[in-house]
C-alpha positions, 0 to 999 in steps of 0.5 A: 500500499503506497502513502498518499503523497498529497499528506506528505506534501503537506506534512513539508509545508507543515514542518517548513512553516514551523522552520520559519516561524522559529525563524522569525521569532529568533530574528525579532527577539534576537534583536529587539534584546540586543538592539541598543548595544549594537547601535553603540557598538556601531557607532562607536565603530563609527567614530573610531573608523577616521580616529588617526584622519580626526587626531592629525587634521585637528594638528592642523599645521602644526603637522608640518614644520616651517623650516627644514634644517640641515640637522635634525635632533636624535630621537633622545635631545627630542624626548628630552627637550618634550620632557623639559617643556611637559615635565609632568607627561611620560612619552610612550611613543613617537612616530618619526616620517621619511618627508623632512617636512613633518614634526614628530608625533609623539604620545604622552600620558599622565598618572592619571591616564590622560592621553595625549599625543604632542606634534614636536618640531624635529629641527629644534625640539619645540612642541609646535600642538598637543591634542586631546582628541587621542584621550578622547576616542580611547573612551570612544575604543573602550565602549566600543568593547563595553569595556568602559563602564563596566569593565569585564562585565561590558565586554561579556554583554557586548560578546553575546550582542555581537553574537546575537548579532551574527545570527541576526544576519543568518536569521535576516537573509532566511526572511529575506529570502523570498519564496518565489523568484518573479519580476515583482519580488525582485523588484521588492527585494533588489529596489526601496520603493520610493514616493511610499508611505512611512511604514513601507519605508521603512520595512525597504530601508530594512530589508533592501540595505540589510541584503547588501550589507549581508557579506560585509557586515558579517566580515567585520563582525566575525574580525570581531569576534576573532579579536574578543573571543579566546577561543575562536582567536587561538583557533584561527591562529592555530588554522593559520600556524600563528601565536595568540597574544603576539603583542605580548610574546614580543615583550618576552623576546629579549636579552637579560638585564645587564648593568654594565652596559649601555643603550644603544642610540635610536637614531642608526635605529630608526634610520636602518627601519627607514632603508628596510624598504622603498614603501616605508613612510613611517617608523613607530619606536616604543620607549622603555618606560624603565632601564630594566627593560631591555628590547624595544617594538619598533614598526615600519609601514606606509602608513601607522595609525592607532590601531591599523598599520597599513604595508607594515613590519613590526621588529624587536629591537635590542636594546644593547646593541641597537640591532633586531632580535629575531622573533620566531616564526609562529609569533610572526605569523602571529603579529600578520594575523592580529595586524589583518584582523584589526585592518579588516575591522576596523576599515585600515586594508585600503585607505580612504577607500577601506575606511568609507566603504566601511563606514557605509557597513557601519551605518548599515548596521547601525540603523537595522536594531532602528529600522526593526525596532519601527516594524515591530512597533507598527505590527504592535500599534496595528494588533491594538488598532485591531482588537479596540475595533 
């Protein structure tokens, strides 16, 4: 006796309907529960994209010196001059440029944290200007991660919200997918209807940009999770043969402290780093907080930002000899993985083009919770009106 094909079809339709209801329920309630956090994370992420451009833009004319002289001061002389002008501040690193007209960019802080950048004339040692934008973006970055103002609890809340947003992207594309592909559904799915009612316009603004934003939003979400989630971070490094927490590992690559030895001059170190590659436009060198620290970290790159590094390489420098310290291959791979992940996350991978692209993606991510909430709120009001009549 054969089974009834009609009943079997009905069962499949019913089963599909149950999955559809579950998907809709997940998308709705997960979105409502995490919407505010996703909005804040997206907003702070957008603010951070152009942090380097804003920091340098506020420095204005101080980015360049008025007169290029024959003799530059050594890094030690520049640091000494800065300390004389700002005795309350402690320098942490400086960035110097291939362009002889550029001033030296020096990061410093006080005991109360108070971070700032100062731009110093490399020929006179004069501090041309200082700005608090560094401190502002430090706060933005820590709000983005949830660390401010809730510490580790905030980190966990943000991480859970990002995992939820990842699920939202997947359930969203399932909801978006038309049951039938024809001219009408294609038009509705891929275009925003102009001159429509507010409800229809809001619905289209949630669905259509959400679809186009799917892949880049997945990229930013996944890279963010790789940065904050320890298990995912370790797995990523294992897959690509890298060492997790490679920056911390760099601090352990150092010679033994020897009080009888003196430290090498910084100027030859900087010059050698510029000679590494013709594409190197900037060199960043850390400033040791204590005399017992026997190695320095250095970066030679085309562009060096607060978080991103474009076309660059990181080095460990022996403070006694001024020479590079050999870094294990796994640590080098780890550094590359971390830098690539961060560059993809903040849009540092392609200069202005990458930043503008990431800005657009971030804006859509920021407004998705708002348009989604308005869709839900409109339907709730409709149900109330219907029940009253």
